[in-house]
Steps between C-alpha positions, in 0.01 A plus 500: 500500500320188393497349152187683388640839601827431322304397190303829517818708528660312213191563285508867589870528409442312173210730421716811557793373292281388211311828506821705474625279217165525325505881516838524330450243226371608159145395411565151363336170590749430779412825671132411492568155642713655781222746573242225533727288722585801712134585548413139586779493765374824653143385514590160642711665769215728601245213504726288724549797732127563516426132579758498776347811654151351484624181664659698782185706559286200590494424876 
């Protein structure tokens, strides 16, 4: 695995961990912040994966 792939996996793991923590926290400001950070990690991971696939598609 190269650096980019390791970064994508780390973002995915961070997304999953933060999402689980966010689900079990009561609805205070910290839970909302964790939810936003978790969503941002998930979206960033998917965008990086999409860009890598598009890059590999081109001949």
